[in-house]
C-alpha positions in Angstrom: 131.3 110.8 113.9 131.9 112.1 110.4 130.6 110.5 107.3 131.2 111.7 103.8 130.2 110.9 100.2 132.0 108.3 98.3 132.3 110.9 95.5 133.5 113.8 97.6 135.3 113.8 100.9 134.3 117.4 101.5 130.6 116.5 101.4 130.1 115.6 105.0 127.4 114.7 107.6 127.4 113.3 111.1 126.0 109.7 111.5 122.5 110.9 112.4 122.3 113.2 109.3 123.7 110.5 107.1 120.8 108.2 108.1 118.3 110.9 107.6 119.5 111.8 104.1 120.1 108.2 102.9 121.9 109.4 99.7 124.5 112.2 99.6 123.6 115.4 97.7 126.1 114.5 94.9 124.5 111.0 94.4 127.2 109.3 96.3 126.8 107.0 99.3 127.9 107.9 102.8 130.9 106.2 104.3 132.7 106.8 107.6 135.7 109.1 107.4 137.4 106.6 109.7 136.2 103.4 111.3 136.1 103.6 115.1 138.2 101.5 117.5 136.1 98.5 118.4 136.5 95.7 120.9 135.4 92.7 118.7 136.1 90.1 121.4 133.9 91.9 123.9 131.2 92.2 121.3 131.2 88.4 120.8 130.4 87.8 124.5 126.9 89.4 124.3 123.5 88.2 122.9 122.5 89.1 119.4 120.8 92.3 120.6 123.9 93.2 122.7 126.1 92.7 119.6 123.7 94.9 117.6 123.9 97.6 120.3 127.7 97.6 120.4 128.1 97.7 116.6 125.5 100.4 116.0 126.7 102.5 118.9 130.2 102.5 117.4 129.1 103.3 113.9 126.2 105.6 114.6 127.2 107.4 117.8 125.2 110.5 117.0 121.9 108.5 117.5 121.3 108.3 121.3 119.9 105.4 123.5 120.9 102.7 121.0 120.3 99.8 123.4 116.7 100.9 123.9 116.2 101.3 120.1 117.6 97.8 119.5 115.3 96.2 121.9 112.3 98.0 120.6 113.2 97.0 117.0 113.6 93.2 117.7 111.8 92.1 120.8 108.9 89.8 119.9 109.3 90.1 116.2 111.5 87.1 115.4 110.7 83.4 115.8 113.8 82.9 118.0 115.5 85.1 120.6 118.7 84.3 118.7 117.4 86.3 115.8 119.7 84.7 113.3 120.7 81.1 114.3 123.4 79.1 112.6 122.9 75.4 111.9 125.5 72.9 110.6 124.5 71.2 107.4 127.0 68.7 106.1 130.4 70.4 105.9 129.0 73.9 105.9 127.2 76.1 108.4 124.0 77.8 107.4 123.3 81.2 108.9 119.5 81.4 108.9 118.4 85.0 108.3 114.7 84.3 107.6 113.2 84.1 111.1 111.9 87.7 111.1 108.4 89.1 110.4 108.7 88.8 106.6 110.9 85.7 106.3 113.8 87.4 104.6 117.3 88.6 105.7 116.2 92.2 105.2 114.2 92.0 108.4 117.3 92.3 110.5 118.0 95.8 109.1 114.5 96.9 108.3 113.2 96.3 111.9 116.0 98.5 113.0 116.0 101.3 110.4 112.6 102.9 111.5 114.0 103.2 115.0 117.3 104.7 113.8 115.4 107.1 111.5 113.0 108.4 114.0 115.7 108.8 116.6 117.9 110.6 114.1 115.0 112.8 113.3 114.6 113.7 117.0 118.3 114.2 117.4 118.5 116.7 114.5 115.3 118.5 115.4 113.6 117.7 112.2 109.9 118.5 112.3 109.1 117.8 108.6 107.6 114.4 107.8 109.8 111.9 106.0 108.9 110.0 102.9 110.8 106.7 102.4 111.3 105.8 98.7 112.4 102.3 98.0 112.8 100.1 95.0 112.7 96.4 95.7 113.7 93.2 93.8 111.5 91.2 96.1 112.3 91.2 99.8 113.3 94.8 100.8 109.8 96.1 99.9 107.8 93.9 102.3 110.4 94.2 105.1 110.5 98.0 104.8 106.7 98.2 104.6 106.3 96.1 107.7 109.0 98.0 109.5 107.6 101.5 108.8 103.9 100.6 109.0 102.1 103.3 111.0 105.3 105.0 112.3 104.5 108.6 113.2 105.9 111.2 111.0 107.0 108.8 108.2 105.4 107.7 105.0 106.8 104.9 102.8 106.4 104.3 99.0 107.7 101.0 97.5 108.2 100.3 93.8 108.7 96.8 92.5 109.1 95.4 88.9 105.8 94.2 87.5 106.1 90.5 87.0 109.6 90.5 88.5 108.9 89.1 91.9 107.5 85.7 93.1 103.8 85.3 93.7 104.4 85.1 97.4 106.6 88.2 97.5 104.0 90.2 95.5 101.2 89.0 97.8 103.2 90.2 100.8 103.5 93.7 99.4 100.1 94.3 97.8 98.3 93.2 101.0 100.3 95.4 103.2 98.2 97.3 105.8 99.0 100.7 107.3 97.8 104.3 107.0 101.2 105.5 105.7 102.1 102.9 103.1 102.0 102.9 99.3 103.0 100.2 96.9 103.2 100.3 93.1 104.4 98.1 90.4 106.7 99.5 87.6 106.8 98.2 84.1 110.4 97.1 83.6 113.0 95.4 85.8 114.5 96.2 89.2 117.2 98.4 87.7 114.5 100.5 86.1 112.8 100.9 89.5 116.0 101.6 91.3 117.2 104.1 88.7 113.8 105.8 88.9 114.1 106.2 92.7 117.6 107.7 92.4 116.3 110.1 89.7 113.5 111.2 92.0 116.0 112.0 94.7 118.0 114.1 92.2 114.9 115.9 90.8 113.5 116.8 94.2 116.8 117.8 95.8 116.2 121.6 95.3 112.4 121.5 95.4 110.1 122.6 98.2 108.6 119.2 99.2 105.9 118.5 101.8 108.0 115.6 103.0 111.7 115.1 103.3 113.0 112.2 101.2 115.0 109.3 102.5 115.7 105.7 101.5 115.3 102.2 103.0 117.6 100.5 100.5 121.1 99.6 101.6 122.3 102.8 100.0 121.3 104.2 103.4 124.0 103.5 106.0 121.2 103.0 108.6 120.0 100.1 106.5 123.5 98.6 106.0 125.0 98.9 109.5 122.5 96.6 111.3 123.5 93.7 108.9 127.0 93.6 110.4 125.6 92.0 113.5 124.9 88.6 112.1 128.4 88.0 110.9 129.5 88.4 114.5 126.5 86.2 115.6 127.5 83.4 113.2 131.1 83.5 114.5 129.9 83.3 118.1 127.7 80.3 117.1 130.6 78.5 115.7 132.7 79.2 118.8 129.9 77.9 121.0 129.6 74.7 118.9 133.3 74.1 119.2 133.7 74.4 115.4 136.4 77.1 115.7 138.7 78.6 118.3 138.8 82.3 119.0 140.8 84.1 116.4 140.3 81.5 113.6 139.3 83.0 110.3 135.9 82.0 108.9 134.8 82.2 105.3 131.3 83.5 104.4 129.4 82.8 101.1 126.8 85.4 100.4 124.0 85.4 97.8 124.4 88.9 96.4 122.5 91.4 94.3 122.9 95.0 95.4 126.2 94.1 97.3 124.9 95.4 100.6 124.8 92.1 102.5 128.3 91.1 101.6 129.6 94.6 102.2 128.3 94.2 105.8 130.7 91.2 106.1 133.6 93.4 104.9 132.7 96.0 107.5 132.6 93.3 110.1 136.2 92.4 109.1 137.2 96.0 109.3 135.8 96.1 112.9 138.1 93.2 113.8 136.1 90.1 113.2 138.3 87.3 111.9 136.7 87.0 108.4 138.6 85.0 105.8 137.4 85.1 102.3 134.0 86.7 101.4 132.5 84.7 98.5 130.2 86.7 96.3 127.5 84.4 94.9 125.4 85.5 91.9 122.7 83.9 89.9 122.6 84.1 86.0 122.8 87.8 86.3 126.5 87.5 87.1 127.6 91.1 86.7 129.4 91.0 90.1 131.1 87.7 89.3 132.5 89.1 86.1 133.6 92.2 87.8 135.5 90.6 90.7 137.1 88.2 88.3 138.1 90.8 85.6 137.9 94.3 87.1 135.4 95.4 84.5 131.9 96.2 85.6 129.5 96.0 82.6 125.8 96.4 83.0 125.1 96.4 79.3 123.7 92.9 79.1 120.3 91.2 79.3 118.7 91.0 82.7 117.3 87.5 83.2 114.3 86.7 85.3 115.3 83.9 87.5 114.0 81.7 90.4 116.1 84.0 92.7 114.6 87.4 91.9 116.2 89.3 94.8 119.5 88.9 92.8 118.0 89.9 89.4 120.1 93.1 89.5 122.7 94.6 87.1 123.5 97.8 88.9 124.8 96.9 92.4 124.7 100.2 94.2 126.7 99.3 97.3 129.7 98.3 95.3 130.4 102.0 95.1 131.2 101.9 98.9 133.7 99.1 98.5 135.4 101.0 95.7 135.9 103.9 98.0 136.9 101.9 101.1 139.6 100.1 99.2 140.9 103.0 97.2 140.2 106.0 99.5 140.0 108.0 96.3 136.7 109.9 95.9 137.7 111.4 92.6 138.4 107.9 91.2 135.0 106.7 92.4 133.1 109.7 91.0 134.8 109.1 87.7 133.9 105.4 87.6 130.3 106.2 88.5 130.1 108.8 85.8 131.4 106.2 83.3 128.8 103.7 84.5 126.0 106.2 84.1 127.1 107.4 80.6 128.5 104.3 78.9 127.2 101.5 81.1 130.6 100.1 82.2 133.9 100.9 83.8 137.2 99.2 84.6 139.1 99.7 87.9 142.8 100.2 88.1 145.0 97.1 88.4 146.0 97.8 92.0 142.4 98.3 93.1 141.4 95.0 91.5 144.2 93.3 93.4 142.8 94.7 96.6 139.3 93.5 95.8 140.5 90.0 94.9 142.5 89.7 98.1 139.2 90.1 100.1 136.6 88.6 97.7 136.1 85.5 95.5 133.2 85.2 93.1 131.1 82.6 91.3 127.6 82.3 90.0 124.9 79.6 89.8 122.0 79.7 87.3 118.6 78.2 87.8 119.5 74.7 86.7 122.5 74.7 89.0 120.3 76.0 91.9 117.8 73.2 91.2 120.6 70.6 91.5 121.9 72.2 94.8 118.4 72.4 96.4 117.8 68.8 95.5 121.1 67.5 96.7 121.0 69.4 100.0 117.5 68.0 100.7 118.1 64.4 99.5 121.5 64.0 101.0 121.4 66.2 104.1 117.7 66.7 104.8 117.8 70.5 104.7 115.4 72.6 102.7 116.8 75.8 101.2 115.6 78.5 98.8 117.1 79.3 95.4 119.1 82.3 96.7 120.7 80.2 99.4 121.4 77.5 96.8 123.5 80.0 94.9 125.5 80.7 98.0 126.0 77.0 98.6 127.1 76.4 95.0 129.6 79.2 95.1 130.9 77.9 98.5 131.4 74.4 97.1 133.2 75.7 94.0 135.4 77.9 96.1 136.5 74.9 98.3 137.0 72.6 95.4 139.1 75.1 93.5 141.2 76.5 96.3 141.3 73.7 98.9 140.6 76.2 101.6 139.7 74.3 104.8 138.6 77.2 107.0 135.0 77.0 108.4 132.4 78.0 105.8 129.2 79.9 106.6 126.6 80.1 103.9 124.1 82.9 104.4 120.5 81.8 103.9 118.7 84.9 102.9 115.1 83.8 102.5 112.6 81.1 103.6 112.1 78.3 101.1 108.4 79.1 101.5 108.8 82.4 99.6 109.7 80.3 96.5 107.7 77.1 96.9 107.4 76.2 93.2 111.2 76.3 92.6 111.9 74.3 95.7 109.2 71.7 95.0 110.7 71.1 91.5 114.2 70.8 93.0 113.2 68.1 95.5 111.5 66.0 92.9 107.8 67.1 93.3 105.3 68.4 90.8 104.1 71.8 92.0 100.3 72.0 92.1 98.0 75.0 92.2 99.0 78.5 93.1 101.8 79.7 95.4 99.7 79.1 98.5 98.8 75.6 97.5 102.5 75.0 96.8 103.4 76.2 100.3 101.0 73.6 101.8 102.4 70.9 99.4 106.0 71.8 100.5 105.0 71.5 104.1 103.4 68.1 103.6 106.5 66.8 101.8 109.2 68.2 104.1 107.5 68.7 107.5 109.1 72.1 107.8 106.6 74.5 109.3 105.2 77.4 107.1 106.1 80.7 108.7 103.1 82.3 110.3 103.4 85.5 108.3 103.2 83.6 105.0 100.5 81.1 106.1 97.8 83.8 106.3 98.5 85.6 103.0 95.9 83.7 101.0 93.0 85.4 102.9 94.4 88.9 103.0 92.9 91.6 100.8 94.9 93.1 98.0 95.2 96.9 98.7 97.9 98.1 96.3 97.4 97.0 92.7 98.6 100.0 90.6 101.0 99.6 87.7 102.8 102.5 86.1 105.5 103.2 83.5 109.0 104.1 84.8 108.6 107.6 83.4 105.5 108.1 85.7 107.4 107.5 89.0 108.2 111.1 89.7 104.6 112.4 89.2 103.4 109.5 91.2 105.6 110.4 94.2 104.7 114.1 93.9 101.1 113.2 94.1 101.4 111.3 97.4 
């Protein structure tokens, strides 16, 4: 199956090569030249792992033995065999994506990516070791570190913004074990770290390197494709619960930072799943909300540190894929990305904005709004959610109130509330006490919701990765690994 860069249709790779490279040579992202025919109704009849196998086999056909890879990726790693259960809460349905080994939605993809990458490496006859470079705004880092820990032939280096993640998120990363893992904080914000990683790829493209570079961010199609499964799974859950009939459209509200999670929903729709409106939920860093509402993407604004740090992003890399998929114009996309890089903003043509708005609706929720939502959902419905999920809930409420759309609404819950216990405790009327670990215990005592095992033992783990560097030091740091 042929993939090509969003910036040049002539820059091509098969699906295995696209996974290996992560980023195209011109800095673009790989997209399929054409989506395959797909039996979405048949896909819905299987288990979560069967769905994953069907979807990944269709999108990444150059990687063999997909069913075996899927089972190796997921078996025994999630708290439930469903992987991503859907629960009804009030008038909405919450898709719980936090039951994996690091309690965040990234687990679904980052348990799978090491299997895809090692299989692609074998399929292409690559003997050179692979170095995974990743910037994280909080959750990708730990999920990638856990997924790639001690995988033969692969090393991983994760950069995160110093002071820009929660105490629990930082503890998850800096205590990471494994002989092939490196973690380092970068002075600055997530966009600084992500830009630094992209610059390293560019600087090393023509260098002789001891390891081949690849990425675990959702710029890698092997990271994005596994996320499509849970849109199908949520639809199947609603069918089984009698909430919808086969063929009914379902709306999905998605807390969004880098635009990968919501783009997976759009790809699910392109594969045939009856997806209605995709609601893009931002926090106070509402660059995506403004873009979808106006057609102008402008990153030249302050980046706020919020209670939902995984969405503290101003450069949403995966949006580039959507621009290509809706325009099918690589020259246009290359020009827009050049404008973004040089001037910090771009405006899409009117006809492209109309296509975007036909598929997507956008809103945002700041910290105060998220506090109110978390408190209301707990006090009125007895459900505990984290600040990211609260943003998705708020956007879903606003969408329904403003449009009157009565189609079933799924809110994606992207992280366990125990990753952000201080914010959750404040929202439900408690006074947080002690450090993040004490606060987890306090939240458990108040709500009765069990602390995930992977978070409960963080307090006693040894910090192994405590380095902090300036953003200009990232390239020498990587070259020294």
